N, C-alpha and C positions, 0 to 999 in steps of 0.2 A: 418713125422715129421724123418729128414736123422739125425744120429749121431751128425754130426759137429753143425748142428742146439740146438739140445736139448744140448750137452755140453756148448756152448757158454751161452741157457739160464740160465743154472744151475749154471754157474759161473759166472754172472751178480752181483749179490749180494757179490762177494769179493771185489766192488772197484777199479778193480785195475789202478793205475794209465796212464794216459794218458798225452799226453803233453800238450794239453789245460788246465784240470787237474792239469797240476804242475806249469802249469804259473798263473793260474785265481785263483787259490787255496777258490771255491765258500764254501759259509759257508750252509753245511746241514742240520745243526743243528734242524733248524723250520720243518724239514723235517719229514712223519710219514714213517714207515719201503717204502709199497707200494711207495711214493714218489721216495724215494732215491731207488731204484730198478728199476724207471722208468727212472729215470734222467742216473743210471749206464747204463742202455738199450742203453739210445741214441749215450752216448759217445763210446758204442761197438760197433755199426752197423754206427756211422760218418764214420769210419775206410772205407778205401780201400775197395771195395769185393762186386760180386753179392751178393744180398738179394735174398733168399726166397720170394715166396707171403705170407707165415704166418709170413716170420721176415719183408715186410715191415710194415703190419698191426698191429706188436706190433710196429715196433720204432711211424708207425703215432698215434696210443693211448700213447705212452708213451710221445708226442710231446706236444698233447692236455691234458694228464695228467700235468705236468710240464707249459704247457700255464696258467692250470688255478690256479695254482698254483699264477703262476708269476702274475696271473690278481688276485688276493684276497690278495695281500700283498700291504701296503699304499703304498709305494714307489717303486713296484716292477718294476724288468728290465730283462728280457729274458737274456738279454748278460751278467748278472751276473752270471749265469750259462752254456749259449753257445751260442756264436754268434748267432743272428736272423738269419742276410742272410744265414750263411751256412745251416741252418734247412731247409731257405723256396729255398736251392735251392737244396736240397737233396729230399724235396717232389716234386721238380717240377723233377729231373730227372726219380722218378717213376710213372710220370703221360707219360714224351717220350717214357717210357719203355714198354709202354701199346700199343699193336697191336689195328691198327686203321679198322680192315679189318671185327673184329669181337667181341659183346662186351658179355665177360663172368664172369668177376672180376668188383667188389664191390672197387676194390684199385682208381682208379679217382674217385669213390666219397670220400672215406674218405679222398685222400689227398688234394682235395680241401676242405671238413670241418677242414680239419688240419689248412690249410691255413686260415680257416673263421677262428679258434681258436687263429692262429699266428696274428692276423691284433691287435686283441685284446689287447695288450699286449704292453706293451714301449718294444727297440722304436719302432718307426713309418716303416714300411714301406718305401725304397727310392722309387718316381717312375719310376727311369724306372728297377726296381724287379717287381715293382706291372703291369708294360709294360710287360713284360718275362712271367710272371707265366698267366695273363692272354691270354694272346696268345698262350703262351702251351695246356693250357685247352681249348683256342677257338677249336686249331687245332685238339686236339686231342677226341674229342665230336661232334664235328659240322660233322669232316672226316667218320663218324660212317656212315654203307650204313642204307638206309631204314629199316626202326626196326617200324612192322604194330602188333600192339597188335591181340590178337590171342588166341584161347585157349591151341597149340601147343607150342605155344611163350610168354605165359603167364610171365613165370619168367624174361625171356630176356628184354620182354615189359614194366614190373612192375622198371630194373635193371634201362634200360634206363631213365626214369618220374626220379629215384631217383638221380639218373646221372644229368641229365636238373638241375634238384632242386638245388645239391648241387654248381653247377654253377654258376647258379641265387645267392644263399648262398652267393660264395666266391667275385661274383661280388658285389654284394649290400654290403658286408661287406670292398672292395677296395677301394672304392667309397665313404666310411665315410671319412671324419677328423676332430675332431673337434666336435662329434656329428653335424656333420650335412654332409650333400654332397659337394664334392668338381665338380665343374660345371667344369674345365678344363681337372680333372682326365677323370670323364665323356665321355668328349669329345675324351680324349684318345682312353677308350675304345672303344667307338665306332669308329673309323677312324682305329682298328681295326679289330668288328665285319663284318663294310659296306661291305669290299670288296667281305664277302662271300657272301653277297647279289645281290648285282650290275653285278659282272664279273663269278659268276659260274652259269653253266647252269643244275645243279641238282638241281630239286623242294624241294629235302628234306632239301639241303642244304639254300634254300632260305626262307626256313620253318623256319629252327634254328635261321635261322641266326633275324627274322623278330620278332617271338617267346620271345629270347633272350632280343632283343631291347626293346621289349612292356612294357615287365616287367622289364624293368631295370629303362625306365621309370614311368612306373604306383609305381613301389615302392619309386623315386622320388617325385611322385603329393604327397607323404605322408606328405612332410617337406614347411614349406612352409621358412624357412630362409635358405637360398642354399648361398655356398660362391662361389666366383667367377663367378656370374652368367654374367659379363659383356666379362666372355673369353671366353665363351661358345657361339665359332664363329658357328658353325657347323649349326646353326637351318635353316636357309635357302634350307643348301642342305638335312637336313632330309625332310623337309617338301615336298619337289619336289621330293624327291624318292621316300616316301611312296606314295605321290599320283598316282604317273606313274606305280606303283605296287596295288594300288587301281584297278587300271583296268584290270587287268591281269587273264585270263578266269582262270587261276585256282583258284577253289573258298577257299582253303585253305589260298596261299597268299593273295588272296583279303581281305578275312579278317582281317587274320594277321595283313595285312598295313593298314588298314581300324583301327582297336585298338593301333595299336602306333602313328595312328596319333593323335586318339583321345589323347591319354596323352598326348603328343606333346603338341595340339592345353591347354587342362589344367594348364602345363608347363607355356606356356607363359599369360594364365590369370593368376594363382596367382602370377607371377613377375614382369608383366607390365601394369595390367588393373588397372584401380582406383579402389580403395577397394568398395567405396559402390555399382559398379556394376556387382561386381566379379562373387556375387553369382546366379545374375539373369543371367549371362552370360554361367556361367555354369549349369545351370538349360537348358537353351537352346543347350548347343550340346551334353547333356543326351540323347534330344530329336531321334536327327539324329544318336545317335551310333550305331546301329544295323543299319541303312539303310545304302547304296552303297554311293557311293562316289559322284554320279551326286546333293542326296542329301545331300554332305555337298559342293557341288562348291559355294554359300552363304557365310559358313563358311570359307571355304578355303579363298575368295576373300575378306573379313574382317578381317583376321592376315595377310593375307599380306601386305593390304594396311596398318592398325593402327598396328598390334604389330611387322614388322620383320624392323628390323632397314633395312641401304641405302644398306650395304652389303648381310645383307641377301638377299633382294628382286636379289641382282643380281644373288645372286647364287640360286636362283629358277629358273632363267630364264635360267643360264650357263647350268642347268643340263639338263633341259629341251629341252633346244637347242641341247646336246649335243646326247643326245636320237634318237633326232630327227634326226640328223644327221648320228650315226653310229648305232644307235639302229636295235632293231627288227621292223619288220613290224607294231605289238602292241607297240612298245614300241616309234612309233611314232604316231600309231594314241593315245594313252595315250595321251604322250605331249605336243602334236598338242591341244587337248582337255584341259590340265591344261591351257598353253597360253591364248588360246581364252576367257578363265576365266577373263586372269590377264588383257588380254588387256581392260576390265570392268572399269579398273581405266584409268582415262582420262590424267595423266600425273604419269611415271616411273619415282619415286626420289630411285633410284639406284646407285653405286657404279660399278669396277670394267669396266665401259663401254669400253675402249679400249678393252678388252678380248671379249667380247661382238659383235664388229662391227669388232673384226678380224676372231671369229668366222663364219659370214654374209657372210663378205668380201671373203673369201677362201674358203665356202662349199656352195655357195647361187648356181652357174651354175650346182650342185649333184644334187639338189631335183626337181624331174620333177615332182611331187606333186602339181597342183595349190590352195591346199585350204593350204597344209606347202607354199607355197611359199607366199601367201597373208597374214598367219600368221607375216612369218620372215620381209617381209616389215612392216606391222604396227608396229612388234617390231620397227624397224628400222626409221622410222617415228616418232614414240613417244620419240624414245633417240634422236631426229633430234633438233626434238622443248626444251627439257629437258635439255640437255646433249652438246649443239650445241658446244660449244668452242672444247672439250673431241671429237666429234664426225669427226669433219674437218682436225681438226691437225691429227688422229690418222688414219684416208684416206689417208692425206698429207704424212706423212711417210710410209706408206704401198704402195702407187701408187711408189714412188722414191723406197724403196727398191727391190721390187719386179721387175720391168721396165717389166711388162707384156703385158703392153698395152690396158688394159682389164678398161673399164669406168663403168662397170653394176653398180657398187655403187654410182657412183656416176649420172646414170640416173634415178637410185632410187628416191637420193636427191632428182632432180628436177623433180620429177611425182607430187610432191601434191605441192598446191598452198599457200604455206606459204614461197616460195623462197625468196622471196626480206626481210623479219624477219628474218631467215636464217643466209644469206650474212650478213644483216647489222648487225645482233647479233656477226657473227665473225669478222670483220672489227671494233667490238668496241670490242674486246676482244684484238686485234693485238693493238690499243693504249692505253687501261689500262697498259696492259702487255707485254713492249717490247722487245725485245729478241737484248741481247745481240751482239755490233756490232760484236766482231770476229766470234759469231754463226753468224750471220746474211751472211758473206760473206762466209762461207763454206758450208751453205746450201739456198744461194740467188735464187734456182731454185723455192723451194718449202715453200719459208718463204715470206711473205709482207713486204715492211720495214715500219717503222710505219708513215714518208711521204706519201708514194704511199695507207698505208689507209686510211689517214686523207683526200686527196685528193676523193679517192673514196669515202669514206662518204660523200663529199659534193660538188661531178654529187649525188648521190642519194636522198639525200634533195631536187634535186631540181628536182626529176620527179614530175609535175601534178598530177599522179592517184596512189602517194602512200604517200598524205598526209595525210588520218586517221592513219594509219601506222606510221609514225614519231609521234604521239603523244606517242605514248607505247614506245619510245626509248627516248624522249627527256631529264629525268633526267639522265638515265644513262651515254648519248653523252654530259651531260650538264657537268658534273665532268668530266667525261672522256679528253674536251676539254681543260677545264679551270685548270686541271692538268697538262696535254701537255703543257698549255701555260707556269704555274709555275717551270716549268720543264725549258724549254728553257729558262726564263727570268734568273732566279737565280741559275741556273750549270751551260747553255750553254746547246749548242745542241749536243745530242748523240745518232741525228736520221742516220740510215744507209740511203745512197742515190740508188737506183736501177738503175739509169742511171745519168752520169755524167752530163745531160744538166739540170738536174731536182737543181742540189748545184746551178747554173746558173742564174734559171730561178726563182726560186719559195725562197723568202725569208720563213723559215720554223715557224717564227712566225707572220710574215703576216699572214700565210696562214692560220695557226691554230685559227687567233680573224676573218676571215672570215667566217671559217667553224663556229664558233662559232654563228656569226651572222645569216649567212644564214638559223641555226637551228631553231633562233628564231623568226625569218623571215617567214620560216615554220611552226610554229607553234602556228602560228596567235600572236605573241606578237609586233606586229607596232605600237603601242604605249609606248609599251614601249623600245624598241628600240632608239626613242626620247628619250627618259627622261634617259637614261643614254648619250644617245648622248651629253644632255647639261651638263650632270655633267663634263663631261670630261672624263669619267673612261676607256674608250680602249686605252686611251693614256699610263692612270696612269699602264694597264695594263701591259704594254709593255715597261714599263720606271721600268728598275730591284733597283734603290732606292727608287720607292714612289709603287711598285708592287703592296706590300699588303692593301696599301692607297688603289689601284681598285676594288682588293679581296670586302673589306668590303663595299665600296659604291655600288658594283653590285651585295651583295648580301641584302644591306640595298633597292636599288630600286623594287628588286624581294618583297621585304615586300611593301613595300608605295603601289607599284603598286597591292598587289594583287597578286602577280601571282599563275594562276593554279596548275602549278607542285611542288610549296614550300614542298607539305607534303612528292611527290616520290622522289624528289630531298634532302629533309632532309634523307629518310631512306638511299638510296642512298653512301649519305658518310658516313652514320656508317656503313653502309655493306662495303664501303674502308677502315675505318677505325679496322674494326675486324681483318685486314690482319696487323701482324706487320710488315712486309716489308714495308709499305706503304709511301712511301718519300717521297710524299706530305701532309703529317700530317697538317702542321703546313697550310697551306692555307686552310685544311679543317677548322681546328678549329678557323679561321681567320672567317672565311663565314657561321660557323655555330652558329658562336657570335653572328653575325646579323641574321639569320635565326630564331633562338629562339624567336628572338622577335613577331615573327609571329604568333599569335592565334589560328590558324591552327596548323600550328607546334607541338607549347609547348602544346597542349590538348593531342598527339599523345604519343609524349613523355614518353617510361615508363624506367624501370629498368633496362633493359637490355641495353638500350642505352644509359644510364647515365652510364654503367660502362663500356660500350668500351670507352666512353670519356674517365671516371675516369684512364681508363689504361695507356695514353697518356701524363697523368701530370709528370714532373719531373723537382724535385725544382730547379736541378743545373741547367735547361735553362733557363733564366731568361726572357727570349723573350716568353714562352711555358706556363711559372707558371705567369707570368702578364696575359696572352689569357685567362688561367686556375681562373683568379681572375673575369676577365670580365662573363666567363661563367656562376661562381657560382653565384653575380650578381643579371643577368638575369632569373637566375633559381628561385630567389622569388618573380618575377612579373605575376606568372602564376598561378595560384589554381596547377594545375597540376604538374607541374614539380616544386611546392614546398614537394611533395609528399614525391618525389627523390631526395632531399638536402641532404641527409643524407650521400649517399655513394660520394659526393663531399667532404664532411666535413670535413673528415681524413684531406685529400690533403691540404686542405686550412690552417688548422691549423700544419702543417707540413712546410708549408710559412713560420709562425712565426717564426720559427727557425734556418732561413735560412742566410747563411754567408755574403750575397749582405744583405744591410740595405736599400735601398731601396724597395727588395723586400718588409722586414718588414715593412715598412711604407707605404708600397699600401696598403698592407691584411690588417693591422688593419683599413685605413680608408676603404676599401671597407667592413670590416665589422661592422665597425660604420654606412656604410650606409644603409646594408642588412638587420641591426636591427630595421631597422622603420619599414619592412615591414614583421615582421614572427610576429607570434602569440606564445603564449606562448604552446599553444594546438598542434600549427605544431614540434616543435621546442624547447620544456623545455629538451632533451634529449643533444641536442648543445647547448646548455645557460649553461646548468653544465658545461658543460665539455669546454667552453670558460672561463666559470669563474674559472676552475681552468688554465687555460693556462694564461691567464690575472696577476696571480698571481705572475710569474715570470718577469714581465717586468714591474711591478708599481717600481721599483727601477732604472728604464734606465736614467743613462746620458743624453741622448736626451731631452731635455724638448720638444721639438716638440712631439716624441714620447711617452711620460711618458704624459704627454697631453691627448692623445687619449686615451689612455690604460683608463685612469680614466674615462675620458666621452665616455666609451662604455659599462663599469659597471654602471656607473650613467644609461645610452639606458634601459641595464639591469634588477636594479632593480626599475626603473618605468615600468615594467610588471609585476615584484614580484607585489603579494598578500595574505593577510593572509591566503588563502586557497593552495596558490600553495607554499606556506614558510614551507616544509618538507623537513627532515634529506635526502639529503648532506647540501640543499641551505642555511638550516639557521646555520647550525655548520661554512662552508663557511663563510659568511658572520660575524657571529661573533669572525671567528679566525682572522675579517681585521678591525675589529673593530680599535686596538690599532695603526695598518698602518694607517688609514683614518683620524685619530683623530691628528695624528705626523704631515703626511703633511698638514695639515695646519699653516704647519713650511716651506713648502717647496717654496724655492726660485723662482718659477715661479707661482705669483699672480693669473695667469688662471685657476692653478691647485690649489690651494687652495679653490679659488671659488666653483670648483667643488665638491669638498673634504667636503666642507661644507654643499650644496645642498643631494648630496652622504648621507652624517650622519643622517640630518632632516629627509630622504625620510628613513632611517634604523629604525628610531627613532616612526614614523608613523606605517609602518610594525611590528615592535614590542610592540608599543603600549607601549610608553615609554615617556606618556605624559610630566614628566617635563624634562625627558634630551631632549626633542626636544628642551623646550626652550633656554636651555642650548649651545645646538651644535651650535643656529641660532644664537648668541651676544654672546658667550663668546670669551676670549681666551683659545688657549689649554691646561693649567695649571690648570683653572677653568673646564676646560669639564673634562681633566682627571681625575682631584679628587671627583668632582661628579659623574664618571664613578665607581671610586673605592668605592665609602660608597654606590651607591644603589647595584654592583654586586658582593658584598661580596665572593658570593661562588665562583665566575672568577677570583680570584687573583691570580693563581699561573698560570691561562691560559693565564691573561695578561701578567704576569711575563715573559714568553716564548713570544709572539709576541713583548716585550720590545728587550728582546736578539738579537730575529732574526733581528730588525731593526740597531743595535750597528753597523750591517756593510755596512748599508749605504752611498750613497757618498758624501750625503748630511751634513754639520758638523750639521749644525740647527739643524734636527732632529735626529740627535744620542744625539746629550745636552740632546736633549726633552724626548729623551730611558731612558739613564743613567740617568734623574731625574727622570720622572717616577720609572723607578727600587729601586731607593732608597725609596720613596713612598713604594713601594711593600713588600718591602724588612723590611721596620723599621714598619710594620701593620702586620709580620706575627707571626702566634703562634707557640708555639714549636712541635705541629706534622708534620707543614707545611715548617719548615727551615727544616729537615731532608728528603727534595725532592726536593728542589734545591743546589745541592752539583753545577750540571752541570754550572745553570746558574749564582751563586754564581764567579764560576771560570770564568765564558766569567765579568761576571761586573768584577770583579777586573782589568781582561786584559785591558778593558778599559782606566785606568792611564795610557798606553801605547798610547792612540791615539792620530795622530800626529796631529789635533785640539788641540790648548791649552784648548782653553774653556771646551771642553769638558770632557780635562785631568784631567786640575782644579778641575770640578766641580765633578768630579770621586773622588779626592784625598777627597777634601770637604765634599762630604757625606759619606765616610768609617770614617774619624775625627768625626762625627756625632754621625754615628753610635756608634762608642766607646765613646762620651761621654755619648752617651745616655745608656749605656751599665755600665755607674761609677754611674750617677743619681740611676738606678733604683733599686739599691739593698737597698736604703732606703728608700724607698717610700715601698717597698709591699715585704713582706716576698719569695714571689716566685722570686723576682728579682735575685737570687742569679742564678737560674737556667739559666735565658737568661744571667748573663753576663759570668759563663762560655764557654754560647755556641757562646755567639760574641769573647772572648778569641780566640775560637778553630781558630774562621774564621781571626782573628786577623792573627794569627802564620800560617795562610794555604801555 
């Protein structure tokens, strides 16, 4: 040790103040002497200057000691002693200063272990600092020369293994957040490591990268709960990269890649498989773990098809194709082998189709190997079938941009026997999603106008040899053409014309309508066409005023004539409505209202389709809301759709509170109708919610609406039995009891009749045999008196119900409410009187009621109560207390 270092260590106990120490002034009272020395040593060594290896070790030990202290504190925070970021930056410089030509020191190892300790204390590292630490440590470790275990280099090999272990420990510690791995951070780490695998030409660097990734993935496998798994988007790249290296000539690389791929599969199984099958899948994976990639080809296919997302599958293909195009002969062989396994899937559900097509388009001519060419062609053809629109639009764009004059990709497109379907699908997309007019003018050479696409479809429908293929496109073409007609009739033409003569000789509406007729004729619906013609549907469809009547009759005709394509048409409508940009949503809703009456269609309706429909609910649009009421009513007609009625119920109940009185009235009328088809078993939850909703409408000024509300309540109670009378239904029925009795004074005689029926029904449900006779024949006052005598325990509850009716818009109801409230107050005992201050205040306020009968009755009731107070003291000794209470009320 040099004298200067020795002097620094000896003086560290003097606790010389630093700038940070002066500003922060951390409390060291809880530290022992050795911990205080460690803290002072950190302050000393953080000052600028080159440190010796011994000083570095001393600093790292001091940081580890202080980390342990902070970790053991209840609310420990390293920043209370020294900024954690500065400590980590200092440790990072130690790693950077280590030579990459030789490994003769354990500074790297200790520095990374020190980072592990720091990662376990607050505050957490920022992501950027984590990435800096990982990048520095990876570079410093992976760049080391090849170190092979041998007798003469035993210590060096041991030191290397310890350093690798420290690196693993650091990566594992930094990837953990909130006691579980953060997959977004893991992806960032892997993006740092992967270039050492795919770009390096040194075997030892590739082995180190694969080993580090493998051990890191194995660590992740120990956790069933991972955070930000959805952000882990590198799975496809990893699977493809590992698979290619599984076929590497180097046995070490091959085995490491197999191990990494195995652990990646385990993570996917744990996170994405159905729990009952997880254990069986893991056992099956373990069987092939020590085999080669060929033995795991079946597992690879399974994971590609079932466990990867569309984006991840695209990444698998892209990585493999880039290896085939730019890689070595071994990479070309491995990637081709892997893609052949992928092609066993009949359909490739992937994204990033333009990127794949561009790779094929620009590089297919450079590939001379016939097997590789056939593999690429097969991928191209599968993409054309499963992503036709993207493929063709991408080819159009590239042809226009490149101006190369080459048509090799188009030759591939025409080389397989499904050209008709491809072209039809493309044309269909053109009329489903027409381009804006201004864009069409700028790019007419590569984009078909909507009218041109429609005319082309019409011509293709007339091809006799393709009648069977037309059946495949019926649903999508039917919906697309109907939408196009709706847009043209209700919003005006937005079509761009390819040629001037088209605008002069062709009426877009008439031509679209003719295409729709031809579609039905080509599909064998001759009888249907005749029936539609008889109804006058075609004339209604082209009328702006009666267009939606035509849509309704067209859909109804398909239901009546039992069209074979009703279910596919329904599915395509639902698929179209998934897009919030669907401009013809009202046409779809009108059509579906009728189509849902078809038993075949109703039988396939599921929760997803119902939620898509519900997403288009708009209470502010009267026409849309009324259409939804019709759809809801149709849902009650079939045993399958009624299971999904609960999804629409919240939207329907919202209509009850609409600002539109017409919508509110129609909503309650619809509810009145559907209650006939609802059973308590399927709709108990909805009925309970409806009862709570009705409570707000019993006092409506509109006699018609009020009558409907009471009739709905009567229909609900007709479904209630003793078995179903549970809380909160029983509570709600009793809570409306006084309201129902008082509405026997309703100005609407029909409401009075309904209320009496309801009361008799309630008496039956509650087994009130005596009250049932009273409810059936007696007047309001007799009923209230009998109710008060029988249900004495509910006296205060009845009073609260009376007070709520003080605000009734009907004077006779307020009059009875005041009378009944007076009767209740008269019969209260001392304990109960202490609980009615608010109710009594409301009762007194009724003296100001605008109805003179109500106000007069209130005043008279107060006189009676006061007179009673004066009489009671003479009759009973306890009456003095009553007098005091009445006197208190009189002067309130």
